[in-house]
C-alpha positions in Angstrom: -48.6 134.3 69.5 -47.3 136.2 66.5 -43.4 135.2 65.4 -41.0 137.9 65.3 -39.8 138.4 61.4 -35.9 139.0 61.4 -34.5 140.7 58.6 -33.0 138.4 56.1 -30.0 140.8 55.4 -29.1 140.8 58.9 -28.8 136.7 59.1 -25.2 136.6 59.1 -24.5 139.6 61.5 -26.7 137.7 64.1 -24.8 134.2 63.8 -21.7 136.0 64.0 -22.7 137.6 67.1 -24.0 133.9 68.4 -20.9 132.3 67.7 -19.0 134.9 69.7 -20.7 135.0 72.6 -20.9 130.9 72.5 -17.6 130.7 72.8 -17.3 133.1 75.2 -19.7 131.4 77.3 -17.9 128.1 76.9 -14.4 129.7 77.8 -15.9 131.3 81.2 -17.9 128.0 82.1 -14.5 126.1 81.3 -11.8 128.6 82.6 -13.6 130.4 85.4 -14.6 128.4 88.5 -16.2 131.1 90.1 -19.5 131.0 89.7 -20.0 134.7 91.2 -18.0 135.8 88.1 -18.7 133.1 85.2 -22.3 133.2 86.3 -23.3 137.3 85.5 -21.1 137.1 82.7 -22.4 133.8 80.6 -26.0 135.5 81.6 -24.7 138.8 80.2 -23.8 137.1 76.9 -27.1 135.4 76.7 -28.9 138.4 76.9 -27.0 140.0 74.3 -27.5 137.2 72.2 -31.5 137.7 72.7 -31.0 141.3 72.5 -29.2 141.4 68.8 -31.7 139.0 67.5 -34.3 141.3 68.3 -32.7 144.1 67.1 -33.1 143.2 63.7 -36.7 142.7 63.7 -38.6 143.8 61.0 -42.1 145.5 62.7 -45.7 144.4 61.9 -47.2 147.8 61.4 -49.9 149.3 59.1 -49.3 152.2 56.8 -52.1 154.7 57.1 -54.5 155.7 54.2 -52.5 153.4 51.9 -54.3 154.9 48.7 -53.5 158.2 49.3 -50.1 159.0 47.5 -49.5 162.4 49.2 -48.9 161.1 52.1 -44.9 161.0 53.1 -44.4 158.5 55.8 -41.3 158.1 58.0 -38.6 155.7 56.7 -37.0 154.9 59.8 -37.8 154.6 63.7 -36.2 157.8 65.7 -36.2 161.3 66.9 -36.6 164.5 64.7 -33.1 166.2 64.8 -33.8 168.6 62.0 -36.6 170.7 60.2 -35.1 173.2 57.7 -34.8 174.5 54.2 -31.8 173.6 52.5 -30.5 173.3 48.8 -30.5 169.3 47.8 -27.9 169.6 45.5 -26.9 165.8 45.0 -29.9 165.1 42.1 -33.3 167.5 42.9 -31.0 170.6 42.4 -33.3 172.9 44.1 -34.6 174.1 47.6 -36.1 171.5 49.9 -37.7 171.1 53.3 -35.1 168.4 55.0 -36.4 166.3 57.8 -33.5 164.2 59.7 -34.5 161.5 61.5 -31.3 160.2 64.1 -32.0 156.3 65.3 -30.5 155.4 68.6 -29.1 152.2 69.2 -32.4 150.6 70.5 -35.0 151.8 67.3 -35.8 149.1 64.7 -33.1 149.8 62.0 -35.4 148.3 59.3 -36.0 151.0 56.7 -39.1 151.3 54.8 -40.2 153.2 51.7 -41.6 156.9 52.6 -44.3 157.0 49.4 -45.6 154.8 46.5 -43.8 155.7 43.3 -41.0 154.9 40.8 -37.5 154.9 41.9 -35.6 157.6 39.9 -32.3 157.7 41.3 -30.1 155.7 43.7 -26.1 156.2 44.5 -23.8 154.6 46.8 -21.4 157.0 48.3 -18.5 155.4 50.6 -17.2 157.6 53.2 -16.3 158.2 57.0 -18.4 157.1 60.1 -18.7 160.2 62.3 -21.2 160.0 65.0 -24.8 160.2 62.9 -25.8 163.3 64.4 -22.6 165.4 63.7 -24.0 168.3 61.0 -21.4 166.8 58.2 -22.5 163.5 58.7 -24.4 163.9 55.5 -22.5 164.4 53.5 -19.0 162.9 54.7 -20.2 159.6 56.0 -20.9 156.3 53.9 -24.6 156.8 52.9 -26.9 155.9 50.3 -29.4 158.3 48.1 -32.5 157.5 46.5 -34.8 159.6 44.8 -38.8 158.3 44.9 -41.1 160.2 42.7 -45.1 159.8 41.9 -47.5 162.5 40.1 -47.2 164.5 43.6 -43.7 165.5 43.3 -40.3 163.8 44.5 -39.1 162.7 47.6 -35.4 162.3 48.3 -33.4 160.2 51.2 -30.4 159.2 52.6 -29.5 156.3 54.3 -26.3 157.2 56.5 -24.1 155.2 58.6 -23.2 156.2 61.8 -19.9 155.4 64.1 -21.0 151.6 64.5 -22.9 151.5 61.9 -20.8 150.0 59.1 -23.0 148.5 56.6 -25.9 150.0 54.4 -28.6 147.9 53.0 -30.7 149.3 50.3 -32.8 148.0 47.6 -33.6 150.9 45.5 -33.4 149.9 41.4 -34.1 152.5 39.2 -37.2 152.0 37.2 -39.1 149.7 39.4 -42.4 150.7 41.4 -42.4 150.6 45.1 -44.9 151.3 47.4 -45.0 152.7 50.7 -44.8 151.0 54.1 -42.4 148.4 52.4 -39.2 147.5 53.0 -36.5 149.6 51.4 -33.5 148.4 53.0 -31.3 148.4 56.5 -28.9 150.1 58.7 -27.2 148.2 60.9 -27.2 150.0 64.3 -27.0 153.8 65.3 -27.6 155.7 62.0 -29.8 158.6 60.3 -32.0 159.4 57.5 -32.0 162.4 56.0 -35.5 163.1 53.9 -36.1 166.0 51.4 -39.8 166.8 50.4 -40.7 169.8 48.2 -41.0 173.3 49.8 -44.9 173.5 49.2 -45.3 170.1 50.9 -47.1 170.4 54.6 -44.6 169.2 57.3 -46.3 167.7 60.1 -43.4 167.0 62.6 -40.8 169.3 64.4 -37.8 168.8 66.0 -37.9 166.9 69.0 -40.7 164.7 67.8 -40.3 160.8 68.0 -41.3 158.7 64.8 -42.0 155.6 64.0 -41.4 153.5 60.5 -44.9 153.3 58.4 -46.9 154.9 60.8 -45.5 158.4 61.1 -46.2 161.0 58.5 -43.6 163.3 58.1 -45.3 165.6 55.4 -48.1 165.7 52.7 -47.3 166.4 49.1 -48.5 169.2 47.6 -52.1 168.6 45.0 -50.9 169.4 42.0 -53.2 167.4 40.1 -55.8 170.4 40.5 
């Protein structure tokens, strides 16, 4: 049986959840003698402890066509909520296609590099904690921004915190070479990824599609080597 890998940056969150649950289970067992009350609540906290641990799992998946640098795969699990032409004003400073993926509470929240390339830009932005699907959350919420680029073009993406996601972990370091499908960070609890590709890219998803990190191809970058 394969051992589930847990995100290393989530050990503290898991430990805190376990400690709080263990204390509550002890108090229920000690001070609530009515089993019909204490037993279901104790079981609830045991299930909660297991769920929190499983929530921060790192999925074991294969990236499609690993040698094909034109493929842009999903940074996160979730549902596609936006596919539209926009002006990316933070770094690229040009019209792009924005593809946004919303993660609900039950999705894998580890994030993965969408392409193989060099990190050209990284910036952390403190902010608010609006609901992740709110139209203004991309600009107003706490988020981190990364641009990764190869010979076929740049891909810019934002890890956006939601109402309950109060911590974003990002491994971006400008100048470093990264590889599609490897972990690039984690967002804790419900949140969103905004990804921007060149206008010439061949987008492979539409609003309403369910995508999986590493495996789902969101777009194909234009062949600029011809």
